[in-house]
N, CA, C and O atoms as a GROMACS GRO file, in nm:
protein
  632
    1MET      N    1  15.708  -8.952   2.834
    1MET     CA    2  15.578  -8.879   2.832
    1MET      C    3  15.482  -8.940   2.923
    1MET      O    4  15.423  -8.879   3.012
    2LYS      N    5  15.467  -9.080   2.891
    2LYS     CA    6  15.378  -9.181   2.963
    2LYS      C    7  15.434  -9.187   3.089
    2LYS      O    8  15.349  -9.180   3.178
    3GLU      N    9  15.560  -9.199   3.130
    3GLU     CA   10  15.596  -9.196   3.268
    3GLU      C   11  15.570  -9.091   3.357
    3GLU      O   12  15.529  -9.105   3.472
    4LEU      N   13  15.599  -8.970   3.293
    4LEU     CA   14  15.538  -8.847   3.348
    4LEU      C   15  15.395  -8.842   3.389
    4LEU      O   16  15.351  -8.810   3.499
    5MET      N   17  15.330  -8.878   3.283
    5MET     CA   18  15.174  -8.878   3.312
    5MET      C   19  15.129  -8.975   3.423
    5MET      O   20  15.024  -8.952   3.483
    6ALA      N   21  15.207  -9.086   3.452
    6ALA     CA   22  15.173  -9.180   3.548
    6ALA      C   23  15.197  -9.141   3.683
    6ALA      O   24  15.140  -9.203   3.773
    7ASP      N   25  15.266  -9.056   3.706
    7ASP     CA   26  15.318  -8.991   3.840
    7ASP      C   27  15.216  -8.899   3.879
    7ASP      O   28  15.194  -8.804   3.803
    8PRO      N   29  15.138  -8.912   4.004
    8PRO     CA   30  15.020  -8.824   4.031
    8PRO      C   31  15.071  -8.690   4.088
    8PRO      O   32  14.994  -8.598   4.114
    9ALA      N   33  15.204  -8.682   4.107
    9ALA     CA   34  15.251  -8.544   4.136
    9ALA      C   35  15.244  -8.449   4.019
    9ALA      O   36  15.239  -8.330   4.049
   10ASN      N   37  15.241  -8.480   3.886
   10ASN     CA   38  15.246  -8.412   3.780
   10ASN      C   39  15.109  -8.376   3.734
   10ASN      O   40  15.097  -8.294   3.642
   11HIS      N   41  15.001  -8.431   3.789
   11HIS     CA   42  14.858  -8.397   3.758
   11HIS      C   43  14.824  -8.256   3.822
   11HIS      O   44  14.859  -8.224   3.935
   12LEU      N   45  14.746  -8.171   3.728
   12LEU     CA   46  14.696  -8.028   3.785
   12LEU      C   47  14.582  -8.064   3.837
   12LEU      O   48  14.509  -8.153   3.795
   13GLN      N   49  14.557  -7.974   3.960
   13GLN     CA   50  14.439  -7.975   4.027
   13GLN      C   51  14.363  -7.853   3.983
   13GLN      O   52  14.384  -7.736   4.016
   14SER      N   53  14.275  -7.900   3.906
   14SER     CA   54  14.173  -7.803   3.845
   14SER      C   55  14.023  -7.829   3.867
   14SER      O   56  13.976  -7.938   3.834
   15TYR      N   57  13.960  -7.753   3.911
   15TYR     CA   58  13.815  -7.777   3.937
   15TYR      C   59  13.749  -7.714   3.841
   15TYR      O   60  13.626  -7.729   3.847
   16ASP      N   61  13.797  -7.637   3.738
   16ASP     CA   62  13.722  -7.554   3.630
   16ASP      C   63  13.652  -7.662   3.530
   16ASP      O   64  13.710  -7.748   3.463
   17THR      N   65  13.536  -7.638   3.537
   17THR     CA   66  13.447  -7.725   3.433
   17THR      C   67  13.385  -7.646   3.330
   17THR      O   68  13.280  -7.682   3.276
   18THR      N   69  13.452  -7.526   3.298
   18THR     CA   70  13.393  -7.434   3.182
   18THR      C   71  13.467  -7.504   3.055
   18THR      O   72  13.433  -7.453   2.948
   19GLY      N   73  13.543  -7.591   3.047
   19GLY     CA   74  13.632  -7.618   2.941
   19GLY      C   75  13.771  -7.561   2.913
   19GLY      O   76  13.840  -7.600   2.819
   20SER      N   77  13.807  -7.468   3.000
   20SER     CA   78  13.929  -7.396   2.972
   20SER      C   79  14.054  -7.492   3.007
   20SER      O   80  14.034  -7.593   3.075
   21ILE      N   81  14.158  -7.466   2.969
   21ILE     CA   82  14.262  -7.563   2.985
   21ILE      C   83  14.352  -7.505   3.098
   21ILE      O   84  14.385  -7.387   3.106
   22ALA      N   85  14.389  -7.607   3.190
   22ALA     CA   86  14.458  -7.589   3.307
   22ALA      C   87  14.604  -7.608   3.279
   22ALA      O   88  14.634  -7.710   3.217
   23TRP      N   89  14.698  -7.527   3.316
   23TRP     CA   90  14.823  -7.550   3.306
   23TRP      C   91  14.920  -7.489   3.408
   23TRP      O   92  14.875  -7.401   3.481
   24ALA      N   93  15.035  -7.522   3.421
   24ALA     CA   94  15.148  -7.458   3.497
   24ALA      C   95  15.281  -7.473   3.440
   24ALA      O   96  15.313  -7.565   3.364
   25PRO      N   97  15.368  -7.368   3.485
   25PRO     CA   98  15.488  -7.367   3.416
   25PRO      C   99  15.583  -7.497   3.419
   25PRO      O  100  15.668  -7.528   3.335
   26ASP      N  101  15.548  -7.567   3.541
   26ASP     CA  102  15.625  -7.691   3.541
   26ASP      C  103  15.529  -7.841   3.534
   26ASP      O  104  15.541  -7.941   3.605
   27ASP      N  105  15.449  -7.820   3.443
   27ASP     CA  106  15.344  -7.936   3.423
   27ASP      C  107  15.428  -8.039   3.328
   27ASP      O  108  15.545  -8.023   3.294
   28VAL      N  109  15.351  -8.137   3.295
   28VAL     CA  110  15.414  -8.229   3.207
   28VAL      C  111  15.450  -8.194   3.087
   28VAL      O  112  15.547  -8.246   3.032
   29PHE      N  113  15.374  -8.097   3.026
   29PHE     CA  114  15.392  -8.040   2.897
   29PHE      C  115  15.528  -7.964   2.892
   29PHE      O  116  15.604  -7.967   2.795
   30ALA      N  117  15.550  -7.901   3.001
   30ALA     CA  118  15.666  -7.806   2.992
   30ALA      C  119  15.777  -7.900   3.032
   30ALA      O  120  15.889  -7.859   3.002
   31LYS      N  121  15.771  -8.009   3.090
   31LYS     CA  122  15.876  -8.096   3.114
   31LYS      C  123  15.942  -8.161   2.999
   31LYS      O  124  16.062  -8.181   2.980
   32VAL      N  125  15.814  -8.200   2.907
   32VAL     CA  126  15.867  -8.262   2.782
   32VAL      C  127  15.894  -8.153   2.675
   32VAL      O  128  15.995  -8.180   2.610
   33MET      N  129  15.844  -8.059   2.644
   33MET     CA  130  15.871  -7.967   2.527
   33MET      C  131  15.975  -7.856   2.594
   33MET      O  132  16.029  -7.778   2.516
   34GLY      N  133  15.997  -7.849   2.699
   34GLY     CA  134  16.074  -7.739   2.752
   34GLY      C  135  16.022  -7.618   2.809
   34GLY      O  136  15.900  -7.611   2.824
   35LYS      N  137  16.100  -7.516   2.844
   35LYS     CA  138  16.041  -7.400   2.884
   35LYS      C  139  15.976  -7.319   2.772
   35LYS      O  140  16.028  -7.320   2.661
   36GLU      N  141  15.854  -7.242   2.798
   36GLU     CA  142  15.766  -7.178   2.720
   36GLU      C  143  15.890  -7.064   2.677
   36GLU      O  144  15.967  -7.015   2.760
   37CYS      N  145  15.892  -7.036   2.539
   37CYS     CA  146  15.943  -6.917   2.462
   37CYS      C  147  15.850  -6.798   2.503
   37CYS      O  148  15.728  -6.808   2.494
   38LYS      N  149  15.909  -6.696   2.544
   38LYS     CA  150  15.841  -6.559   2.549
   38LYS      C  151  15.752  -6.533   2.439
   38LYS      O  152  15.798  -6.547   2.325
   39GLY      N  153  15.615  -6.491   2.458
   39GLY     CA  154  15.544  -6.457   2.345
   39GLY      C  155  15.479  -6.573   2.277
   39GLY      O  156  15.379  -6.552   2.208
   40ARG      N  157  15.523  -6.685   2.290
   40ARG     CA  158  15.451  -6.808   2.243
   40ARG      C  159  15.316  -6.828   2.296
   40ARG      O  160  15.286  -6.788   2.409
   41ILE      N  161  15.236  -6.886   2.223
   41ILE     CA  162  15.090  -6.925   2.301
   41ILE      C  163  15.086  -7.073   2.308
   41ILE      O  164  15.088  -7.147   2.210
   42ARG      N  165  15.078  -7.115   2.446
   42ARG     CA  166  15.080  -7.260   2.471
   42ARG      C  167  14.996  -7.373   2.390
   42ARG      O  168  14.876  -7.353   2.370
   43GLY      N  169  15.036  -7.447   2.360
   43GLY     CA  170  14.976  -7.555   2.271
   43GLY      C  171  14.927  -7.525   2.133
   43GLY      O  172  14.848  -7.601   2.078
   44VAL      N  173  14.965  -7.430   2.084
   44VAL     CA  174  14.955  -7.401   1.945
   44VAL      C  175  15.067  -7.421   1.857
   44VAL      O  176  15.064  -7.398   1.736
   45GLY      N  177  15.179  -7.471   1.930
   45GLY     CA  178  15.288  -7.502   1.856
   45GLY      C  179  15.404  -7.378   1.819
   45GLY      O  180  15.438  -7.299   1.907
   46PHE      N  181  15.454  -7.373   1.694
   46PHE     CA  182  15.555  -7.276   1.659
   46PHE      C  183  15.479  -7.155   1.590
   46PHE      O  184  15.544  -7.070   1.529
   47GLY      N  185  15.369  -7.150   1.598
   47GLY     CA  186  15.278  -7.049   1.518
   47GLY      C  187  15.308  -6.914   1.574
   47GLY      O  188  15.422  -6.868   1.568
   48PRO      N  189  15.205  -6.846   1.630
   48PRO     CA  190  15.189  -6.727   1.649
   48PRO      C  191  15.261  -6.666   1.764
   48PRO      O  192  15.259  -6.722   1.874
   49SER      N  193  15.327  -6.553   1.743
   49SER     CA  194  15.428  -6.489   1.837
   49SER      C  195  15.404  -6.335   1.816
   49SER      O  196  15.369  -6.298   1.704
   50PRO      N  197  15.417  -6.251   1.910
   50PRO     CA  198  15.418  -6.117   1.885
   50PRO      C  199  15.564  -6.071   1.808
   50PRO      O  200  15.677  -6.119   1.813
   51SER      N  201  15.503  -5.952   1.734
   51SER     CA  202  15.628  -5.906   1.644
   51SER      C  203  15.726  -5.844   1.738
   51SER      O  204  15.700  -5.823   1.856
   52GLY      N  205  15.842  -5.814   1.681
   52GLY     CA  206  15.963  -5.746   1.753
   52GLY      C  207  15.927  -5.636   1.807
   52GLY      O  208  16.004  -5.597   1.895
   53ARG      N  209  15.816  -5.558   1.782
   53ARG     CA  210  15.791  -5.440   1.816
   53ARG      C  211  15.718  -5.436   1.951
   53ARG      O  212  15.657  -5.536   1.988
   54SER      N  213  15.720  -5.333   2.021
   54SER     CA  214  15.656  -5.350   2.151
   54SER      C  215  15.537  -5.314   2.135
   54SER      O  216  15.503  -5.254   2.033
   55SER      N  217  15.435  -5.349   2.254
   55SER     CA  218  15.287  -5.303   2.252
   55SER      C  219  15.289  -5.159   2.236
   55SER      O  220  15.209  -5.102   2.163
   56LYS      N  221  15.380  -5.099   2.306
   56LYS     CA  222  15.355  -4.954   2.321
   56LYS      C  223  15.383  -4.891   2.175
   56LYS      O  224  15.315  -4.798   2.132
   57ASN      N  225  15.473  -4.941   2.114
   57ASN     CA  226  15.488  -4.890   1.966
   57ASN      C  227  15.379  -4.922   1.878
   57ASN      O  228  15.341  -4.841   1.793
   58ALA      N  229  15.320  -5.049   1.892
   58ALA     CA  230  15.194  -5.086   1.818
   58ALA      C  231  15.098  -4.973   1.833
   58ALA      O  232  15.062  -4.896   1.743
   59LEU      N  233  15.050  -4.972   1.987
   59LEU     CA  234  14.960  -4.878   2.031
   59LEU      C  235  14.982  -4.740   1.955
   59LEU      O  236  14.892  -4.683   1.893
   60THR      N  237  15.112  -4.694   1.964
   60THR     CA  238  15.125  -4.557   1.901
   60THR      C  239  15.109  -4.555   1.759
   60THR      O  240  15.062  -4.453   1.707
   61ASP      N  241  15.144  -4.660   1.683
   61ASP     CA  242  15.128  -4.665   1.555
   61ASP      C  243  14.974  -4.649   1.529
   61ASP      O  244  14.935  -4.557   1.457
   62ILE      N  245  14.889  -4.732   1.584
   62ILE     CA  246  14.743  -4.745   1.560
   62ILE      C  247  14.668  -4.610   1.601
   62ILE      O  248  14.569  -4.566   1.543
   63ASP      N  249  14.737  -4.547   1.722
   63ASP     CA  250  14.682  -4.419   1.769
   63ASP      C  251  14.714  -4.317   1.667
   63ASP      O  252  14.624  -4.237   1.642
   64THR      N  253  14.834  -4.305   1.598
   64THR     CA  254  14.877  -4.232   1.492
   64THR      C  255  14.801  -4.239   1.363
   64THR      O  256  14.772  -4.137   1.300
   65HIS      N  257  14.767  -4.363   1.321
   65HIS     CA  258  14.677  -4.394   1.215
   65HIS      C  259  14.529  -4.334   1.227
   65HIS      O  260  14.461  -4.281   1.138
   66SER      N  261  14.498  -4.358   1.368
   66SER     CA  262  14.352  -4.336   1.385
   66SER      C  263  14.336  -4.177   1.385
   66SER      O  264  14.237  -4.121   1.338
   67ARG      N  265  14.448  -4.111   1.445
   67ARG     CA  266  14.431  -3.950   1.463
   67ARG      C  267  14.435  -3.903   1.310
   67ARG      O  268  14.359  -3.812   1.278
   68GLN      N  269  14.520  -3.958   1.216
   68GLN     CA  270  14.530  -3.909   1.084
   68GLN      C  271  14.392  -3.926   1.013
   68GLN      O  272  14.345  -3.844   0.934
   69ALA      N  273  14.333  -4.042   1.050
   69ALA     CA  274  14.212  -4.063   0.975
   69ALA      C  275  14.115  -3.985   1.020
   69ALA      O  276  14.027  -3.953   0.941
   70ARG      N  277  14.111  -3.940   1.145
   70ARG     CA  278  14.017  -3.867   1.213
   70ARG      C  279  14.036  -3.710   1.162
   70ARG      O  280  13.943  -3.640   1.123
   71ASP      N  281  14.160  -3.672   1.168
   71ASP     CA  282  14.200  -3.534   1.110
   71ASP      C  283  14.183  -3.512   0.976
   71ASP      O  284  14.173  -3.396   0.933
   72ASN      N  285  14.177  -3.628   0.889
   72ASN     CA  286  14.144  -3.585   0.751
   72ASN      C  287  13.974  -3.607   0.748
   72ASN      O  288  13.915  -3.534   0.668
   73GLU      N  289  13.909  -3.679   0.811
   73GLU     CA  290  13.753  -3.665   0.824
   73GLU      C  291  13.724  -3.518   0.874
   73GLU      O  292  13.640  -3.449   0.818
   74VAL      N  293  13.793  -3.476   0.978
   74VAL     CA  294  13.753  -3.325   1.013
   74VAL      C  295  13.775  -3.264   0.914
   74VAL      O  296  13.676  -3.208   0.867
   75ALA      N  297  13.900  -3.248   0.841
   75ALA     CA  298  13.922  -3.162   0.747
   75ALA      C  299  13.819  -3.165   0.613
   75ALA      O  300  13.786  -3.066   0.546
   76GLN      N  301  13.782  -3.289   0.595
   76GLN     CA  302  13.665  -3.297   0.496
   76GLN      C  303  13.537  -3.246   0.523
   76GLN      O  304  13.470  -3.188   0.438
   77LEU      N  305  13.494  -3.272   0.663
   77LEU     CA  306  13.388  -3.215   0.708
   77LEU      C  307  13.399  -3.064   0.724
   77LEU      O  308  13.292  -3.004   0.721
   78LYS      N  309  13.485  -3.010   0.736
   78LYS     CA  310  13.503  -2.858   0.746
   78LYS      C  311  13.495  -2.814   0.606
   78LYS      O  312  13.427  -2.716   0.577
   79ALA      N  313  13.549  -2.869   0.531
   79ALA     CA  314  13.536  -2.832   0.379
   79ALA      C  315  13.391  -2.835   0.329
   79ALA      O  316  13.336  -2.743   0.268
   80THR      N  317  13.333  -2.958   0.365
   80THR     CA  318  13.173  -2.971   0.328
   80THR      C  319  13.112  -2.861   0.410
   80THR      O  320  13.030  -2.794   0.346
   81LEU      N  321  13.129  -2.825   0.534
   81LEU     CA  322  13.064  -2.725   0.595
   81LEU      C  323  13.078  -2.582   0.533
   81LEU      O  324  12.982  -2.505   0.536
   82ALA      N  325  13.193  -2.550   0.479
   82ALA     CA  326  13.238  -2.432   0.434
   82ALA      C  327  13.140  -2.426   0.304
   82ALA      O  328  13.063  -2.331   0.288
   83THR      N  329  13.149  -2.518   0.227
   83THR     CA  330  13.073  -2.524   0.089
   83THR      C  331  12.924  -2.520   0.122
   83THR      O  332  12.852  -2.458   0.043
   84MET      N  333  12.874  -2.572   0.218
   84MET     CA  334  12.728  -2.551   0.271
   84MET      C  335  12.699  -2.423   0.324
   84MET      O  336  12.582  -2.385   0.310
   85GLU      N  337  12.779  -2.350   0.380
   85GLU     CA  338  12.779  -2.239   0.435
   85GLU      C  339  12.753  -2.110   0.310
   85GLU      O  340  12.668  -2.021   0.307
   86ASP      N  341  12.857  -2.143   0.219
   86ASP     CA  342  12.866  -2.057   0.105
   86ASP      C  343  12.715  -2.066   0.027
   86ASP      O  344  12.651  -1.968  -0.011
   87LYS      N  345  12.677  -2.201   0.012
   87LYS     CA  346  12.539  -2.202  -0.061
   87LYS      C  347  12.443  -2.163  -0.004
   87LYS      O  348  12.348  -2.130  -0.075
   88LEU      N  349  12.429  -2.152   0.144
   88LEU     CA  350  12.326  -2.101   0.232
   88LEU      C  351  12.315  -1.958   0.222
   88LEU      O  352  12.207  -1.900   0.215
   89ALA      N  353  12.457  -1.885   0.221
   89ALA     CA  354  12.449  -1.748   0.203
   89ALA      C  355  12.390  -1.709   0.042
   89ALA      O  356  12.311  -1.618   0.019
   90ASP      N  357  12.442  -1.787  -0.044
   90ASP     CA  358  12.375  -1.768  -0.190
   90ASP      C  359  12.229  -1.762  -0.183
   90ASP      O  360  12.162  -1.673  -0.237
   91PHE      N  361  12.176  -1.868  -0.110
   91PHE     CA  362  12.031  -1.912  -0.101
   91PHE      C  363  11.970  -1.795  -0.040
   91PHE      O  364  11.872  -1.744  -0.094
   92ASP      N  365  12.023  -1.743   0.077
   92ASP     CA  366  11.969  -1.623   0.130
   92ASP      C  367  11.973  -1.503   0.063
   92ASP      O  368  11.878  -1.425   0.076
   93GLU      N  369  12.074  -1.475  -0.011
   93GLU     CA  370  12.079  -1.346  -0.107
   93GLU      C  371  11.982  -1.367  -0.243
   93GLU      O  372  11.941  -1.276  -0.314
   94MET      N  373  11.959  -1.492  -0.259
   94MET     CA  374  11.847  -1.520  -0.374
   94MET      C  375  11.698  -1.462  -0.316
   94MET      O  376  11.613  -1.390  -0.369
   95LYS      N  377  11.704  -1.520  -0.195
   95LYS     CA  378  11.561  -1.518  -0.119
   95LYS      C  379  11.548  -1.343  -0.121
   95LYS      O  380  11.440  -1.295  -0.155
   96GLU      N  381  11.637  -1.273  -0.092
   96GLU     CA  382  11.616  -1.130  -0.050
   96GLU      C  383  11.579  -1.088  -0.196
   96GLU      O  384  11.472  -1.030  -0.216
   97LYS      N  385  11.665  -1.115  -0.298
   97LYS     CA  386  11.632  -1.053  -0.440
   97LYS      C  387  11.506  -1.097  -0.473
   97LYS      O  388  11.428  -1.007  -0.507
   98LEU      N  389  11.454  -1.234  -0.472
   98LEU     CA  390  11.328  -1.274  -0.474
   98LEU      C  391  11.209  -1.191  -0.426
   98LEU      O  392  11.114  -1.153  -0.495
   99ALA      N  393  11.232  -1.170  -0.293
   99ALA     CA  394  11.135  -1.060  -0.197
   99ALA      C  395  11.138  -0.939  -0.282
   99ALA      O  396  11.032  -0.904  -0.334
  100GLY      N  397  11.253  -0.867  -0.303
  100GLY     CA  398  11.253  -0.750  -0.413
  100GLY      C  399  11.186  -0.778  -0.527
  100GLY      O  400  11.110  -0.686  -0.559
  101PHE      N  401  11.186  -0.872  -0.600
  101PHE     CA  402  11.093  -0.886  -0.716
  101PHE      C  403  10.953  -0.899  -0.689
  101PHE      O  404  10.872  -0.858  -0.772
  102ASP      N  405  10.917  -0.951  -0.585
  102ASP     CA  406  10.775  -0.973  -0.552
  102ASP      C  407  10.730  -0.842  -0.519
  102ASP      O  408  10.626  -0.801  -0.570
  103GLU      N  409  10.811  -0.755  -0.424
  103GLU     CA  410  10.776  -0.619  -0.425
  103GLU      C  411  10.756  -0.541  -0.563
  103GLU      O  412  10.652  -0.479  -0.588
  104MET      N  413  10.851  -0.549  -0.641
  104MET     CA  414  10.850  -0.482  -0.775
  104MET      C  415  10.731  -0.540  -0.863
  104MET      O  416  10.674  -0.466  -0.942
  105LYS      N  417  10.693  -0.673  -0.850
  105LYS     CA  418  10.558  -0.712  -0.909
  105LYS      C  419  10.453  -0.664  -0.867
  105LYS      O  420  10.360  -0.634  -0.942
  106GLU      N  421  10.452  -0.648  -0.728
  106GLU     CA  422  10.312  -0.566  -0.671
  106GLU      C  423  10.301  -0.443  -0.715
  106GLU      O  424  10.199  -0.401  -0.769
  107LYS      N  425  10.404  -0.374  -0.696
  107LYS     CA  426  10.395  -0.225  -0.753
  107LYS      C  427  10.362  -0.230  -0.916
  107LYS      O  428  10.274  -0.150  -0.947
  108LEU      N  429  10.404  -0.294  -1.005
  108LEU     CA  430  10.383  -0.304  -1.142
  108LEU      C  431  10.221  -0.322  -1.147
  108LEU      O  432  10.141  -0.253  -1.211
  109SER      N  433  10.192  -0.437  -1.060
  109SER     CA  434  10.043  -0.479  -1.061
  109SER      C  435   9.958  -0.343  -1.036
  109SER      O  436   9.860  -0.312  -1.103
  110GLN      N  437  10.016  -0.264  -0.924
  110GLN     CA  438   9.925  -0.153  -0.884
  110GLN      C  439   9.940  -0.044  -1.005
  110GLN      O  440   9.840   0.021  -1.034
  111PHE      N  441  10.050  -0.026  -1.069
  111PHE     CA  442  10.056   0.055  -1.178
  111PHE      C  443   9.974   0.027  -1.291
  111PHE      O  444   9.919   0.116  -1.356
  112GLU      N  445   9.966  -0.085  -1.316
  112GLU     CA  446   9.884  -0.148  -1.428
  112GLU      C  447   9.729  -0.119  -1.408
  112GLU      O  448   9.656  -0.082  -1.500
  113GLU      N  449   9.684  -0.140  -1.273
  113GLU     CA  450   9.558  -0.117  -1.237
  113GLU      C  451   9.528   0.028  -1.233
  113GLU      O  452   9.421   0.075  -1.272
  114MET      N  453   9.632   0.103  -1.180
  114MET     CA  454   9.586   0.264  -1.193
  114MET      C  455   9.589   0.275  -1.343
  114MET      O  456   9.486   0.324  -1.391
  115GLU      N  457   9.695   0.236  -1.440
  115GLU     CA  458   9.670   0.272  -1.575
  115GLU      C  459   9.519   0.237  -1.648
  115GLU      O  460   9.465   0.305  -1.734
  116GLN      N  461   9.474   0.124  -1.595
  116GLN     CA  462   9.356   0.067  -1.660
  116GLN      C  463   9.228   0.178  -1.605
  116GLN      O  464   9.133   0.213  -1.676
  117ARG      N  465   9.248   0.218  -1.474
  117ARG     CA  466   9.156   0.317  -1.423
  117ARG      C  467   9.135   0.441  -1.501
  117ARG      O  468   9.030   0.493  -1.538
  118MET      N  469   9.287   0.484  -1.520
  118MET     CA  470   9.288   0.609  -1.606
  118MET      C  471   9.227   0.625  -1.721
  118MET      O  472   9.164   0.723  -1.761
  119ALA      N  473   9.256   0.499  -1.787
  119ALA     CA  474   9.216   0.497  -1.928
  119ALA      C  475   9.080   0.490  -1.924
  119ALA      O  476   9.025   0.556  -2.012
  120ARG      N  477   8.979   0.405  -1.817
  120ARG     CA  478   8.856   0.400  -1.819
  120ARG      C  479   8.804   0.542  -1.784
  120ARG      O  480   8.703   0.576  -1.845
  121MET      N  481   8.859   0.635  -1.693
  121MET     CA  482   8.826   0.773  -1.663
  121MET      C  483   8.838   0.850  -1.801
  121MET      O  484   8.746   0.919  -1.846
  122LEU      N  485   8.960   0.833  -1.865
  122LEU     CA  486   8.969   0.927  -1.990
  122LEU      C  487   8.850   0.886  -2.083
  122LEU      O  488   8.783   0.969  -2.144
  123HIS      N  489   8.829   0.752  -2.090
  123HIS     CA  490   8.725   0.721  -2.214
  123HIS      C  491   8.587   0.772  -2.150
  123HIS      O  492   8.508   0.811  -2.236
  124GLN      N  493   8.546   0.778  -2.029
  124GLN     CA  494   8.444   0.825  -1.985
  124GLN      C  495   8.433   0.975  -1.992
  124GLN      O  496   8.328   1.030  -2.025
  125MET      N  497   8.538   1.037  -1.963
  125MET     CA  498   8.531   1.195  -1.988
  125MET      C  499   8.519   1.217  -2.136
  125MET      O  500   8.456   1.316  -2.173
  126GLN      N  501   8.573   1.136  -2.228
  126GLN     CA  502   8.572   1.181  -2.378
  126GLN      C  503   8.406   1.143  -2.408
  126GLN      O  504   8.341   1.228  -2.470
  127HIS      N  505   8.351   1.042  -2.373
  127HIS     CA  506   8.217   1.019  -2.386
  127HIS      C  507   8.134   1.126  -2.332
  127HIS      O  508   8.058   1.185  -2.410
  128ILE      N  509   8.137   1.162  -2.199
  128ILE     CA  510   8.082   1.286  -2.166
  128ILE      C  511   8.101   1.407  -2.243
  128ILE      O  512   8.000   1.470  -2.274
  129SER      N  513   8.223   1.451  -2.282
  129SER     CA  514   8.238   1.539  -2.367
  129SER      C  515   8.162   1.534  -2.497
  129SER      O  516   8.095   1.626  -2.543
  130SER      N  517   8.179   1.419  -2.547
  130SER     CA  518   8.102   1.430  -2.689
  130SER      C  519   7.945   1.442  -2.672
  130SER      O  520   7.877   1.498  -2.758
  131GLN      N  521   7.889   1.383  -2.551
  131GLN     CA  522   7.754   1.400  -2.527
  131GLN      C  523   7.719   1.533  -2.502
  131GLN      O  524   7.606   1.566  -2.537
  132CYS      N  525   7.792   1.614  -2.451
  132CYS     CA  526   7.782   1.749  -2.402
  132CYS      C  527   7.785   1.844  -2.534
  132CYS      O  528   7.712   1.942  -2.553
  133ASN      N  529   7.881   1.794  -2.618
  133ASN     CA  530   7.889   1.865  -2.729
  133ASN      C  531   7.771   1.854  -2.845
  133ASN      O  532   7.741   1.946  -2.922
  134GLN      N  533   7.720   1.739  -2.842
  134GLN     CA  534   7.592   1.720  -2.899
  134GLN      C  535   7.476   1.759  -2.861
  134GLN      O  536   7.382   1.769  -2.940
  135ASP      N  537   7.468   1.784  -2.742
  135ASP     CA  538   7.344   1.849  -2.676
  135ASP      C  539   7.347   2.015  -2.672
  135ASP      O  540   7.239   2.072  -2.666
  136ILE      N  541   7.434   2.071  -2.675
  136ILE     CA  542   7.440   2.226  -2.680
  136ILE      C  543   7.462   2.256  -2.799
  136ILE      O  544   7.550   2.198  -2.862
  137PRO      N  545   7.375   2.370  -2.863
  137PRO     CA  546   7.411   2.432  -2.988
  137PRO      C  547   7.536   2.514  -2.971
  137PRO      O  548   7.564   2.569  -2.865
  138LEU      N  549   7.611   2.521  -3.085
  138LEU     CA  550   7.735   2.593  -3.104
  138LEU      C  551   7.725   2.751  -3.035
  138LEU      O  552   7.820   2.805  -2.978
  139ALA      N  553   7.608   2.803  -3.051
  139ALA     CA  554   7.597   2.935  -3.005
  139ALA      C  555   7.602   2.940  -2.864
  139ALA      O  556   7.646   3.041  -2.809
  140GLN      N  557   7.559   2.835  -2.794
  140GLN     CA  558   7.546   2.825  -2.638
  140GLN      C  559   7.645   2.759  -2.586
  140GLN      O  560   7.647   2.759  -2.462
  141GLN      N  561   7.753   2.686  -2.656
  141GLN     CA  562   7.849   2.618  -2.600
  141GLN      C  563   7.954   2.695  -2.534
  141GLN      O  564   8.018   2.657  -2.437
  142SER      N  565   7.966   2.809  -2.596
  142SER     CA  566   8.080   2.882  -2.494
  142SER      C  567   8.045   3.040  -2.489
  142SER      O  568   8.084   3.113  -2.580
  143PRO      N  569   7.971   3.092  -2.382
  143PRO     CA  570   7.941   3.214  -2.367
  143PRO      C  571   8.050   3.321  -2.390
  143PRO      O  572   8.042   3.431  -2.444
  144ALA      N  573   8.171   3.246  -2.322
  144ALA     CA  574   8.317   3.352  -2.332
  144ALA      C  575   8.335   3.371  -2.479
  144ALA      O  576   8.348   3.484  -2.526
  145LEU      N  577   8.335   3.256  -2.555
  145LEU     CA  578   8.370   3.260  -2.692
  145LEU      C  579   8.273   3.382  -2.773
  145LEU      O  580   8.315   3.451  -2.865
  146GLN      N  581   8.153   3.389  -2.724
  146GLN     CA  582   8.066   3.474  -2.799
  146GLN      C  583   8.105   3.620  -2.733
  146GLN      O  584   8.109   3.710  -2.817
  147LYS      N  585   8.134   3.660  -2.598
  147LYS     CA  586   8.182   3.785  -2.586
  147LYS      C  587   8.281   3.799  -2.629
  147LYS      O  588   8.299   3.916  -2.661
  148SER      N  589   8.383   3.720  -2.653
  148SER     CA  590   8.527   3.771  -2.708
  148SER      C  591   8.510   3.808  -2.836
  148SER      O  592   8.571   3.907  -2.877
  149SER      N  593   8.414   3.725  -2.929
  149SER     CA  594   8.392   3.756  -3.067
  149SER      C  595   8.324   3.890  -3.092
  149SER      O  596   8.354   3.962  -3.188
  150ALA      N  597   8.233   3.918  -3.003
  150ALA     CA  598   8.168   4.068  -2.992
  150ALA      C  599   8.250   4.167  -2.975
  150ALA      O  600   8.240   4.272  -3.039
  151ALA      N  601   8.354   4.141  -2.872
  151ALA     CA  602   8.436   4.275  -2.825
  151ALA      C  603   8.523   4.293  -2.923
  151ALA      O  604   8.568   4.405  -2.944
  152SER      N  605   8.562   4.180  -3.002
  152SER     CA  606   8.681   4.224  -3.103
  152SER      C  607   8.604   4.266  -3.220
  152SER      O  608   8.673   4.328  -3.301
  153TYR      N  609   8.489   4.252  -3.251
  153TYR     CA  610   8.404   4.294  -3.357
  153TYR      C  611   8.417   4.459  -3.369
  153TYR      O  612   8.402   4.524  -3.265
  154GLN      N  613   8.435   4.502  -3.446
  154GLN     CA  614   8.448   4.668  -3.515
  154GLN      C  615   8.382   4.669  -3.624
  154GLN      O  616   8.422   4.596  -3.715
  155PRO      N  617   8.280   4.740  -3.639
  155PRO     CA  618   8.226   4.776  -3.751
  155PRO      C  619   8.315   4.871  -3.850
  155PRO      O  620   8.366   4.975  -3.807
  156SER      N  621   8.326   4.838  -3.952
  156SER     CA  622   8.422   4.909  -4.049
  156SER      C  623   8.352   5.029  -4.118
  156SER      O  624   8.403   5.074  -4.221
  157SER      N  625   8.253   5.076  -4.077
  157SER     CA  626   8.179   5.210  -4.109
  157SER      C  627   8.229   5.310  -4.014
  157SER      O  628   8.204   5.428  -4.040
  158LEU      N  629   8.287   5.285  -3.920
  158LEU     CA  630   8.330   5.412  -3.836
  158LEU      C  631   8.443   5.462  -3.886
  158LEU      O  632   8.494   5.562  -3.835
   0.00000   0.00000   0.00000
């Protein structure tokens, strides 16, 4: 390897100063180590190599897995949406019932108010009636009663 490195023809012409490694298929490393095996990463040794599967198959598998995951998530979201729509429908139904209860409550309140007014009016009428009965003597209370009694009176001497 030292002999090969000493020969200036084997030196790479690289003007790259970014720190990347310059190499060529026929450089000193290739002459010493031999031709690169397909799929090996240069300078890393015997380690990484792509699997026996083609990249197209790998991408198809990845695509299939991601599609399945996406489909599962969509199905789950659809189920959640259906549940939420059912709950919303139930909620709307309860709101309508509650509105009906509010209307009934309002009507009940009106009926109770009317009942209280009627009770007050009845009480006032009873009070007025009792005052009238106390103020008017029995003979003057009902002139129709007096006429009715007089008309039906028949002397027994006839």
